[in-house]
VMD Tcl script that draws the C-alpha trace (Angstrom):
set ca {
  {0.00 0.00 0.00}
  {1.24 1.21 -1.94}
  {0.56 5.00 0.61}
  {1.08 7.40 -2.19}
  {1.65 11.11 -1.81}
  {0.24 13.48 -4.46}
  {2.46 15.66 -6.62}
  {2.20 19.42 -6.48}
  {1.09 21.61 -9.37}
  {3.65 22.78 -11.91}
  {2.41 26.37 -11.59}
  {5.29 27.30 -9.28}
  {7.77 26.20 -11.92}
  {5.94 28.19 -14.58}
  {6.12 31.34 -12.43}
  {9.81 30.76 -11.75}
  {10.58 30.29 -15.45}
  {8.57 33.36 -16.42}
  {10.37 35.44 -13.81}
  {13.78 34.35 -15.06}
  {12.91 35.27 -18.66}
  {11.69 38.69 -17.60}
  {14.87 39.67 -15.79}
  {17.63 39.62 -18.39}
  {18.68 40.13 -21.96}
  {18.19 37.29 -24.46}
  {21.92 36.51 -24.32}
  {21.92 36.35 -20.52}
  {18.94 34.01 -20.56}
  {20.62 31.73 -23.08}
  {23.74 31.46 -20.92}
  {22.04 30.69 -17.62}
  {21.44 27.14 -16.43}
  {18.97 25.53 -14.08}
  {21.31 22.74 -13.00}
  {21.28 22.99 -9.21}
  {18.53 25.63 -9.31}
  {16.69 26.27 -6.09}
  {13.37 27.98 -5.32}
  {13.77 31.12 -3.23}
  {11.67 33.43 -1.11}
  {9.56 30.96 0.87}
  {8.99 31.31 4.59}
  {10.09 28.43 6.85}
  {7.50 25.79 7.63}
  {5.22 26.58 10.58}
  {4.55 23.23 12.24}
  {1.80 24.66 14.45}
  {-0.27 26.03 11.58}
  {0.15 22.79 9.62}
  {-0.46 20.42 12.49}
  {-3.33 18.07 11.68}
  {-5.73 16.54 14.19}
  {-7.35 13.47 12.72}
  {-10.58 11.96 14.05}
  {-9.80 9.15 16.43}
  {-10.71 5.68 15.13}
  {-12.96 3.39 17.13}
  {-11.93 -0.27 17.13}
  {-14.13 -3.32 17.64}
  {-14.29 -7.00 16.79}
  {-17.32 -8.83 15.47}
  {-18.37 -12.16 16.93}
  {-16.90 -14.05 13.94}
  {-13.47 -12.43 14.26}
  {-13.68 -9.52 11.81}
  {-11.70 -6.59 13.18}
  {-13.39 -3.24 12.54}
  {-11.94 0.26 12.59}
  {-14.42 3.12 12.23}
  {-13.52 6.77 11.59}
  {-16.58 8.97 11.95}
  {-16.40 12.03 9.71}
  {-19.65 13.96 9.18}
  {-18.36 16.65 6.81}
  {-19.99 14.97 3.80}
  {-22.97 12.57 3.59}
  {-20.81 9.77 2.19}
  {-18.95 6.70 3.41}
  {-16.05 4.51 2.31}
  {-15.67 0.89 3.47}
  {-12.79 -1.44 2.70}
  {-12.29 -5.05 3.74}
  {-8.57 -5.84 3.75}
  {-8.03 -9.59 3.52}
  {-4.65 -9.64 5.22}
  {-1.84 -11.66 3.70}
  {-4.17 -13.07 1.04}
  {-2.73 -11.20 -1.93}
  {-0.67 -12.02 -5.00}
  {2.15 -13.51 -2.91}
  {-0.01 -16.61 -2.40}
  {0.17 -17.40 -6.11}
  {2.67 -20.15 -6.80}
  {4.95 -20.29 -9.82}
  {3.06 -21.39 -12.86}
  {-0.27 -20.33 -11.32}
  {0.04 -16.57 -11.06}
  {-3.04 -14.41 -11.24}
  {-5.43 -16.49 -9.11}
  {-5.53 -14.10 -6.14}
  {-6.22 -11.07 -8.32}
  {-8.79 -12.81 -10.48}
  {-10.63 -13.92 -7.33}
  {-10.81 -10.38 -5.97}
  {-11.84 -8.78 -9.26}
  {-14.47 -11.42 -10.06}
  {-16.26 -11.16 -6.71}
  {-18.75 -8.69 -8.11}
  {-19.50 -10.68 -11.27}
  {-22.33 -12.66 -9.71}
  {-23.50 -14.07 -6.39}
  {-25.97 -16.72 -5.34}
  {-28.63 -13.99 -5.22}
  {-27.66 -11.67 -8.08}
  {-26.18 -11.82 -11.57}
  {-23.40 -9.45 -12.60}
  {-25.93 -7.35 -14.49}
  {-28.24 -7.13 -11.50}
  {-25.35 -6.06 -9.27}
  {-24.37 -3.34 -11.73}
  {-27.93 -2.10 -12.06}
  {-28.41 -1.88 -8.30}
  {-25.14 -0.02 -7.90}
  {-26.12 2.42 -10.65}
  {-29.47 3.16 -9.00}
  {-27.75 3.75 -5.64}
  {-24.88 5.74 -7.12}
  {-22.44 3.40 -5.38}
  {-19.10 1.85 -6.24}
  {-18.03 -1.72 -5.48}
  {-14.76 -3.37 -6.53}
  {-12.13 -5.95 -5.64}
  {-8.36 -5.80 -6.08}
  {-5.07 -7.11 -4.69}
  {-1.57 -6.02 -3.83}
  {1.40 -8.31 -3.36}
  {0.40 -8.90 0.25}
  {-3.33 -8.32 0.65}
  {-6.74 -8.57 -1.00}
  {-9.21 -5.67 -0.98}
  {-12.96 -5.37 -1.38}
  {-14.23 -1.80 -1.38}
  {-17.65 -0.14 -1.38}
  {-18.54 3.54 -1.22}
  {-21.53 5.79 -1.72}
  {-24.01 8.10 -0.04}
  {-24.56 7.38 3.64}
  {-28.34 7.35 3.09}
  {-27.81 4.18 1.02}
  {-25.50 2.51 3.55}
  {-27.89 -0.37 4.33}
  {-28.45 -1.33 0.70}
  {-24.78 -0.95 -0.27}
  {-23.70 -2.97 2.77}
  {-26.05 -5.73 1.64}
  {-24.40 -5.78 -1.80}
  {-20.95 -5.64 -0.21}
  {-21.61 -8.62 2.07}
  {-23.23 -10.59 -0.75}
  {-20.22 -10.23 -3.03}
  {-17.73 -10.85 -0.24}
  {-19.40 -13.96 1.19}
  {-21.39 -15.56 -1.65}
  {-19.70 -15.08 -5.05}
  {-20.38 -17.72 -7.72}
  {-17.63 -16.83 -10.24}
  {-19.65 -17.54 -13.41}
  {-17.52 -19.07 -16.16}
  {-18.80 -16.66 -18.81}
  {-17.64 -13.68 -16.72}
  {-14.28 -15.34 -16.06}
  {-13.73 -15.87 -19.80}
  {-14.42 -12.19 -20.43}
  {-11.99 -11.30 -17.65}
  {-9.27 -13.51 -19.13}
  {-9.72 -11.99 -22.59}
  {-9.52 -8.51 -21.10}
  {-6.37 -9.24 -19.08}
  {-4.64 -10.92 -22.03}
  {-5.33 -7.84 -24.12}
  {-4.01 -5.58 -21.35}
  {-0.84 -7.66 -21.04}
  {-0.20 -7.28 -24.76}
  {-0.69 -3.54 -24.51}
  {1.58 -3.30 -21.47}
  {4.39 -5.11 -23.22}
  {4.34 -2.43 -25.89}
  {5.03 0.22 -23.22}
  {8.69 0.96 -22.38}
  {7.80 2.04 -18.85}
  {6.29 -1.37 -18.12}
  {9.29 -3.20 -19.57}
  {11.77 -1.16 -17.52}
  {9.77 -1.68 -14.32}
  {9.49 -5.42 -14.97}
  {13.27 -5.72 -15.41}
  {14.07 -3.60 -12.37}
  {11.73 -5.40 -9.99}
  {12.90 -8.81 -11.19}
  {16.51 -7.76 -10.62}
  {16.01 -6.16 -7.21}
  {13.70 -8.82 -5.74}
  {14.84 -12.02 -7.44}
  {12.46 -14.85 -6.49}
  {10.65 -12.75 -3.87}
  {6.95 -12.20 -4.73}
  {7.60 -8.46 -4.85}
  {9.43 -9.02 -8.11}
  {6.30 -10.06 -10.02}
  {4.93 -7.04 -11.89}
  {2.33 -8.95 -13.92}
  {1.32 -12.59 -14.52}
  {2.30 -14.24 -17.79}
  {-0.20 -15.05 -20.49}
  {-0.13 -18.84 -20.02}
  {-1.04 -18.50 -16.34}
  {-4.03 -16.33 -17.22}
  {-5.20 -18.79 -19.87}
  {-5.14 -21.61 -17.27}
  {-7.40 -19.81 -14.78}
  {-10.56 -21.76 -13.97}
  {-13.71 -21.25 -11.94}
  {-12.52 -23.98 -9.57}
  {-9.28 -22.01 -8.95}
  {-11.25 -18.97 -7.86}
  {-13.76 -20.88 -5.75}
  {-10.97 -22.76 -4.01}
  {-8.99 -19.59 -3.27}
  {-12.06 -17.76 -1.99}
  {-13.25 -20.67 0.17}
  {-9.82 -21.15 1.72}
  {-8.61 -17.60 2.27}
  {-11.60 -15.23 2.39}
  {-12.40 -15.80 6.03}
  {-13.44 -13.33 8.76}
  {-10.42 -13.94 10.97}
  {-8.21 -12.64 8.12}
  {-10.22 -9.42 7.61}
  {-9.56 -5.90 8.81}
  {-12.62 -3.78 7.95}
  {-11.95 -0.04 7.66}
  {-14.84 2.41 7.51}
  {-14.66 6.19 7.14}
  {-17.34 8.79 6.66}
  {-20.84 9.74 7.76}
  {-21.60 6.72 9.94}
  {-22.62 6.08 13.56}
  {-20.29 3.48 15.03}
  {-22.69 1.72 17.39}
  {-25.40 1.43 14.74}
  {-22.89 0.32 12.11}
  {-21.50 -2.49 14.26}
  {-24.99 -3.95 14.69}
  {-25.52 -3.84 10.94}
  {-22.17 -5.52 10.31}
  {-23.02 -8.35 12.71}
  {-26.19 -8.98 10.73}
  {-24.56 -8.62 7.31}
  {-21.73 -11.07 8.11}
  {-23.82 -13.57 10.06}
  {-22.87 -17.12 9.18}
  {-19.41 -16.21 7.86}
  {-17.16 -18.70 9.61}
  {-13.48 -18.45 10.49}
  {-10.86 -21.08 9.71}
  {-7.32 -21.76 10.86}
  {-5.49 -21.67 7.52}
  {-2.05 -20.19 8.08}
  {0.03 -18.32 5.51}
  {3.76 -18.82 5.18}
  {5.84 -15.68 5.87}
  {7.49 -14.05 2.90}
  {11.09 -15.01 2.17}
  {13.89 -12.54 2.76}
  {14.81 -10.30 -0.14}
  {18.15 -11.14 -1.73}
  {19.17 -8.16 -3.83}
  {22.33 -7.38 -5.82}
  {24.97 -5.54 -3.82}
  {26.48 -3.75 -6.82}
  {25.13 -1.79 -9.74}
  {24.24 -3.57 -12.97}
  {23.09 -2.27 -16.35}
  {20.30 -3.85 -18.42}
  {19.39 -2.87 -21.96}
  {15.95 -4.05 -23.09}
  {15.78 -3.88 -26.86}
  {12.85 -2.05 -28.42}
  {13.81 -1.85 -32.10}
  {13.03 1.41 -33.82}
  {12.18 3.25 -30.60}
  {12.76 7.01 -30.75}
  {12.96 7.23 -26.96}
  {14.89 5.60 -24.16}
  {13.03 4.76 -20.96}
  {15.55 5.08 -18.10}
  {14.89 3.60 -14.68}
  {17.50 3.53 -11.92}
  {16.48 1.76 -8.72}
  {17.46 -0.22 -5.65}
  {15.98 -1.84 -2.56}
  {14.46 0.65 -0.13}
  {12.70 0.51 3.23}
  {9.77 -1.06 5.03}
  {6.89 1.19 6.02}
  {7.93 1.38 9.66}
  {11.61 2.15 9.02}
  {12.97 5.03 11.15}
  {14.47 6.52 7.97}
  {11.00 7.10 6.49}
  {10.68 10.86 7.26}
  {14.21 11.71 6.11}
  {13.84 9.63 2.95}
  {10.53 11.34 2.15}
  {12.13 14.77 2.41}
  {15.16 13.68 0.40}
  {12.93 12.24 -2.34}
  {10.91 15.46 -2.49}
  {14.12 17.43 -3.11}
  {15.50 14.97 -5.64}
  {12.51 14.14 -7.81}
  {9.23 14.20 -5.90}
  {7.60 17.14 -7.69}
  {7.80 19.53 -10.62}
  {10.02 21.74 -8.44}
  {12.57 18.99 -7.82}
  {16.16 18.81 -8.96}
  {15.67 16.07 -11.52}
  {12.71 17.84 -13.11}
  {14.43 21.22 -13.15}
  {17.64 19.77 -14.58}
  {16.50 17.23 -17.19}
  {13.39 19.08 -18.35}
  {13.68 22.78 -17.61}
  {17.42 23.16 -18.18}
  {18.31 20.44 -20.70}
  {14.99 19.83 -22.43}
  {15.71 16.09 -22.54}
  {12.26 14.98 -21.40}
  {8.73 16.03 -20.51}
  {9.37 14.95 -16.95}
  {11.89 13.29 -14.63}
  {11.12 12.04 -11.17}
  {12.09 9.85 -8.26}
  {9.91 7.78 -5.96}
  {9.98 5.73 -2.78}
  {7.61 2.79 -2.35}
  {6.99 1.07 0.99}
  {5.34 -2.07 2.23}
  {5.64 -4.63 5.02}
  {8.63 -5.86 3.05}
  {11.34 -3.49 1.70}
  {10.09 -1.35 -1.15}
  {11.86 0.29 -4.06}
  {13.66 3.61 -4.41}
  {14.06 4.76 -7.99}
  {14.50 7.63 -10.44}
  {13.18 7.66 -13.98}
  {12.63 9.58 -17.20}
  {11.79 8.92 -20.83}
  {14.20 10.81 -23.07}
  {14.92 11.14 -26.77}
  {17.26 8.41 -27.96}
  {19.95 10.85 -29.04}
  {20.21 12.39 -25.55}
  {20.40 9.08 -23.63}
  {24.02 9.69 -22.65}
  {23.38 13.28 -21.60}
  {20.41 12.21 -19.49}
  {22.43 9.48 -17.79}
  {25.17 12.00 -17.01}
  {22.64 14.29 -15.34}
  {21.05 11.44 -13.37}
  {24.47 10.49 -12.02}
  {25.29 14.12 -11.28}
  {22.11 14.64 -9.24}
  {22.36 11.31 -7.39}
  {25.95 12.05 -6.40}
  {25.25 15.68 -5.52}
  {22.42 14.98 -3.11}
  {24.51 12.34 -1.33}
  {27.64 14.48 -0.99}
  {26.46 18.11 -0.64}
  {24.12 19.40 2.09}
  {20.76 20.69 0.91}
  {20.45 24.43 1.44}
  {17.98 25.76 4.00}
  {15.38 27.22 1.61}
  {15.25 24.11 -0.57}
  {14.91 21.93 2.52}
  {12.11 24.09 3.95}
  {10.21 24.06 0.64}
  {10.39 20.26 0.46}
  {9.08 19.92 4.01}
  {6.22 22.34 3.36}
  {5.24 20.46 0.21}
  {5.10 17.10 2.02}
  {2.98 18.37 4.88}
  {0.69 20.23 2.51}
  {0.21 17.13 0.39}
  {-0.66 15.14 3.50}
  {-3.23 17.73 4.58}
  {-4.88 17.63 1.15}
  {-4.86 13.83 1.12}
  {-6.87 13.80 4.33}
  {-9.81 15.26 2.40}
  {-10.08 11.95 0.50}
  {-11.60 9.10 2.57}
  {-9.53 6.56 0.62}
  {-6.29 8.21 1.66}
  {-7.57 8.62 5.20}
  {-8.32 4.90 5.41}
  {-4.91 4.06 3.97}
  {-3.14 6.03 6.69}
  {-5.25 4.45 9.41}
  {-4.44 1.03 7.96}
  {-0.72 1.79 8.19}
  {-1.12 2.94 11.78}
  {-2.77 -0.35 12.71}
  {-0.60 -2.70 10.70}
  {2.70 -1.19 11.90}
  {1.57 -0.52 15.45}
  {2.18 3.23 15.22}
  {1.10 5.30 18.27}
  {-2.34 6.89 18.21}
  {-0.96 10.37 17.47}
  {1.49 9.20 14.79}
  {-0.15 11.11 11.92}
  {-1.11 14.09 14.09}
  {2.60 14.66 14.66}
  {3.70 14.14 11.07}
  {4.56 17.82 10.55}
  {6.84 17.74 13.59}
  {8.72 14.68 12.35}
  {9.11 16.16 8.88}
  {10.25 19.51 10.29}
  {12.85 17.74 12.45}
  {14.65 16.31 9.39}
  {18.04 18.00 8.99}
  {20.18 18.60 5.92}
  {22.60 16.07 7.35}
  {19.91 13.39 7.50}
  {18.88 14.11 3.91}
  {22.46 13.65 2.81}
  {22.81 10.47 4.88}
  {19.75 8.69 3.49}
  {20.58 9.82 -0.05}
  {23.99 8.21 0.20}
  {22.52 5.10 1.83}
  {19.62 4.43 -0.56}
  {20.30 6.40 -3.76}
  {24.02 5.69 -4.02}
  {24.81 5.21 -7.76}
  {27.10 2.31 -6.83}
  {24.08 0.20 -5.75}
  {21.60 1.33 -8.40}
  {20.27 -1.20 -10.89}
  {20.05 0.65 -14.21}
  {17.51 -0.28 -16.88}
  {17.33 1.31 -20.33}
  {14.53 0.35 -22.71}
  {15.09 1.52 -26.26}
  {16.72 0.79 -29.59}
  {19.67 -1.35 -28.47}
  {21.66 -0.65 -31.64}
  {21.77 3.03 -30.65}
  {22.01 2.95 -26.85}
  {23.92 -0.20 -25.90}
  {27.31 1.44 -26.30}
  {26.23 4.40 -24.19}
  {24.89 2.22 -21.40}
  {28.02 0.02 -21.34}
  {29.93 3.03 -20.04}
  {27.85 3.03 -16.87}
  {28.34 -0.70 -16.41}
  {32.09 -0.24 -16.21}
  {31.98 2.86 -14.01}
  {29.75 1.40 -11.29}
}
mol new
graphics top color blue
foreach p $ca { graphics top sphere $p radius 0.5 }
foreach p [lrange $ca 0 end-1] q [lrange $ca 1 end] { graphics top cylinder $p $q radius 0.2 }
display resetview
């Protein structure tokens, strides 16, 4: 869970660029560079004004073992409910049978013992509700949302799909055809190919390395596979039910007891994930895409778990490096060099170590120049302290993004889920601004050198190998 922070608007960059053009002669503008550019004139972050007080969740457990967390929020007459089926995600798929967990989650709403897929869709349309199933590497998810005045009816649909799916073969065949088509389309995308290579390299045989199932596994999916997976793993003692919005906790718990009546627990255990064995040194991979006019560059390495103490410092460092349109990578590769429409970095987290990475899609002829600038920025942030204004702007952006995210019930639920799953203290998110503000320039430099060190980066280039292989070989020998 994948929690994902939103990117800021590019308007600040536009204003900065316009200001620079207005201040000098054409010759002076042509000579200036944005490499190492920093945004100026922003006041330091005020942690008191940005401190957030979140509604306190109420926790309960139903008689069949379902754990419930309710966040009452009456600002809007809506609700969001998500059943997280813990440790019942894609990692349970075995080699040669990938895709079963995801197909099970997605197909839940394609028919139950009481309703056909069409009837479910029609009822949802009338109620203005949304109902869906999905998976991550670790967990399964079933989600319903809508107007609070329709809570009873939507809860009935939610429980029906969660407890009594029939997985009609006709719907499964349509699903398989759709996924096979999507896989073909994905394999035509350089970004998918680079991500697939990076994750396979970083994670090896760990389930985190599987970006997508292969076509043969999808073709082998059967109704019996889905029924077996659902019957074995979709059990109340594996469920954490998160509810946010315009609900009354006491009344809701009574309704949940009724809705989930008869759903019985079992004692099926799930094996813990294996340790991640990742390369210690940098490697370079060229994925051939004949005739491509662009090179998709992705540089990445193993990162942190969601409860790692380095999380705040790494978030600030990532914001400076490539987390927004005001970041160093964006300003350098796009605004200064014009190599790309955008360059970024990201940090993913989970209950196993995530990925840290930087990426851009550049014109083939500037592949070498782009790689030089990536290496320059990665080395610079790990060896030179970030200046005070740049550091303050990054902190402000992170806290502002968090405050905006709290307006979305889905993001709210995601943060509450993290608090529960990692055992964070009750005021963990209330004090986020303080932890971000406490990050020093020295800590930014430390985590940059630890996680974004070029010497440990796995480098993937997807493009026309006849034109870029020689360029990329230079980085193989230098790392």
